[in-house]
C-alpha positions in Angstrom: 137.0 46.1 119.4 136.4 46.6 115.8 138.2 50.0 115.7 141.3 48.3 117.1 140.9 45.6 114.5 140.7 48.2 111.7 143.7 50.0 113.0 145.7 46.8 113.2 144.7 45.9 109.7 145.9 49.3 108.4 149.2 48.8 110.0 149.5 45.5 108.5 148.2 46.8 105.1 145.6 44.1 104.9 143.2 46.2 102.8 140.7 43.3 102.3 140.2 42.9 106.0 139.9 46.8 106.3 137.1 46.8 103.7 135.3 44.1 105.4 135.6 45.6 108.8 134.4 49.0 107.5 131.5 47.3 105.7 130.5 45.7 109.0 130.6 49.1 110.7 128.5 50.8 108.1 126.0 47.9 108.0 125.6 48.0 111.8 125.0 51.8 111.7 122.5 51.4 108.8 120.6 48.7 110.7 120.6 50.6 113.9 119.2 53.7 112.0 116.6 51.7 110.3 115.5 50.0 113.5 115.2 53.5 115.1 113.3 54.8 112.2 110.9 51.8 112.3 110.5 52.3 116.0 109.9 55.9 115.8 107.4 55.2 112.8 105.6 52.6 114.9 105.3 54.9 118.0 104.0 57.7 115.8 101.4 55.5 114.2 100.2 54.3 117.6 100.1 58.0 119.0 98.3 59.1 115.9 95.6 56.5 116.2 95.0 57.4 119.9 94.7 61.1 118.9 92.3 60.4 116.1 90.1 58.4 118.7 90.4 61.5 121.0 89.1 63.6 118.2 86.2 61.3 117.7 85.4 61.4 121.4 85.3 65.2 121.2 82.8 65.0 118.3 80.6 62.9 120.6 80.9 65.6 123.4 79.9 68.3 120.8 76.9 66.3 119.8 75.9 66.2 123.5 76.3 70.0 123.8 74.1 70.7 120.8 71.5 68.2 121.9 71.4 69.8 125.4 71.2 73.3 124.0 68.5 72.4 121.5 66.4 70.5 124.2 66.7 73.4 126.6 65.6 76.1 124.1 62.7 73.8 123.0 61.7 73.2 126.6 61.1 76.9 127.1 59.5 77.5 123.8 55.9 77.1 125.0 56.3 79.8 127.7 58.1 82.1 125.2 55.2 81.7 122.7 52.7 82.6 125.4 54.8 85.6 126.5 55.0 86.7 122.8 51.3 86.5 122.3 50.6 88.4 125.6 52.7 91.2 124.4 51.2 91.3 121.0 47.6 91.2 122.3 48.4 93.3 125.4 46.8 90.6 127.6 46.7 91.6 131.3 45.7 88.3 132.8 47.7 86.8 135.5 48.5 83.9 133.3 50.0 86.2 130.6 52.1 88.1 133.1 53.2 84.8 134.6 54.3 83.6 131.1 56.3 86.8 130.6 57.9 86.6 133.9 58.8 83.0 133.4 60.4 83.8 130.0 62.3 86.7 131.6 63.7 84.4 134.1 64.6 81.7 131.5 66.3 84.3 129.3 68.9 85.1 132.0 70.4 81.7 131.7 73.7 80.9 130.0 73.1 80.1 126.3 76.7 80.2 125.3 77.6 76.7 124.4 81.3 75.7 124.5 82.4 73.3 121.7 85.0 70.9 122.5 88.3 71.4 120.6 91.4 70.3 122.5 92.9 67.6 120.3 92.6 69.2 116.9 95.1 72.0 117.5 97.6 69.4 118.8 97.2 67.2 115.8 97.5 70.2 113.3 101.0 71.0 115.0 102.4 67.6 114.7 104.0 67.4 111.1 105.1 63.8 111.5 101.6 62.7 112.4 100.0 64.7 109.5 102.4 63.0 107.0 101.0 59.6 108.2 97.4 60.7 107.3 95.5 60.2 103.9 95.4 63.2 101.7 91.6 63.0 101.8 91.6 63.2 105.7 94.2 66.0 105.7 91.9 68.2 103.7 88.8 67.3 105.7 90.8 68.0 108.8 91.8 71.5 107.6 88.2 72.4 106.6 86.8 71.2 109.9 89.4 72.9 112.0 88.4 76.2 110.3 84.7 75.5 110.8 84.9 74.9 114.5 87.1 77.8 115.2 84.9 80.1 113.3 81.7 78.6 114.9 83.1 79.2 118.4 84.1 82.8 117.6 80.6 83.5 116.2 78.8 81.9 119.2 80.9 83.9 121.5 80.1 87.1 119.5 76.4 86.4 119.3 76.4 85.7 123.1 78.1 89.2 123.7 75.5 90.9 121.5 72.7 89.2 123.4 73.9 90.4 126.7 74.5 94.0 125.4 70.9 94.2 124.3 69.3 91.9 126.9 65.8 92.8 127.9 66.8 92.4 131.6 68.5 95.9 131.3 65.1 97.5 130.7 63.9 99.8 133.5 60.4 97.9 133.5 62.3 94.6 134.5 62.6 94.1 138.3 63.9 91.3 140.5 62.0 89.2 143.0 63.9 88.7 146.2 61.4 86.9 148.3 61.4 83.2 149.2 59.4 82.2 146.2 61.7 84.1 143.9 61.6 83.2 140.2 64.4 85.7 139.3 63.6 88.6 136.9 60.0 89.8 136.3 58.0 92.7 135.1 57.9 95.3 137.7 54.6 94.8 139.5 54.1 98.5 139.6 53.9 98.5 135.8 50.6 97.6 133.9 50.6 95.5 130.9 49.5 98.5 129.0 52.6 100.4 129.8 54.7 97.4 128.9 53.0 96.9 125.6 53.2 100.6 124.7 57.0 100.7 125.3 58.6 100.0 121.9 62.0 99.6 123.5 60.8 96.8 125.8 59.2 94.9 122.9 62.4 95.2 120.8 64.7 94.0 123.6 62.4 91.2 124.4 62.1 89.8 120.9 65.8 90.3 120.1 66.8 88.4 123.2 64.6 85.5 122.1 65.8 85.7 118.6 69.4 85.1 119.8 68.3 81.8 121.4 66.8 80.6 118.1 69.8 81.8 116.0 72.0 79.8 118.4 70.2 76.6 117.9 70.1 77.2 114.1 73.9 77.8 114.0 74.6 74.7 116.1 72.4 72.5 113.9 74.2 73.8 110.8 77.5 73.1 112.4 76.3 69.6 113.3 76.0 68.8 109.6 79.5 69.9 108.9 80.7 67.9 111.9 78.8 64.8 110.8 80.5 65.1 107.3 83.9 65.3 109.0 83.0 62.4 111.3 82.4 60.1 108.2 85.9 60.8 106.9 87.5 60.5 110.4 85.8 57.0 111.0 87.2 55.7 107.6 90.7 57.0 108.5 90.5 55.4 112.0 89.1 52.1 110.5 92.0 52.0 108.0 94.4 52.1 110.8 93.1 49.2 112.9 
């Protein structure tokens, strides 16, 4: 072995051979370290590219969440408009009452969208990966990470306020338990005159509806920020392939 040869050369005081043997040892160690660094760098590059592609997939999921929420709110808008007009004009027709009942049933649904954000926190914790990113993308990543966290917190907060002030808590709202149940509805024992005259019912009704529109508005504003981040992300992924 090389250690034995070095020891033998030292005993024989063959200094030239000692230097050569030591140089070979250092060269071998250096080459091994360089290869290990190269291999680690290659693995990090591959893992980072895969992680960026997962971030892109999550953006697509969030697009779907926003589209679904917007379509759902818009689908129910006609019934909400009819219900609003019925309350404003105190219309006591069966159609007006049915529109209000339909809106009450619709308003009990879950309007708390959950944005996908699994990969970004992982990426932000990986310093070796962050070092491989362009400075432009690192900046965009930091901005978008803050945006999506803040947006999710605000959506959850708004949803909590909506349930705290939900019109379903009003005593004029009853539940239909028969076989043709549509969920919540105005208590059949209450006339539209009573409902219209009750300021608290009107306030809760309109506030509950407003939360739906504000949720859609927030999501659409967030989509603009998400699309700006997507442009930078696409460039970063393209530069790595």
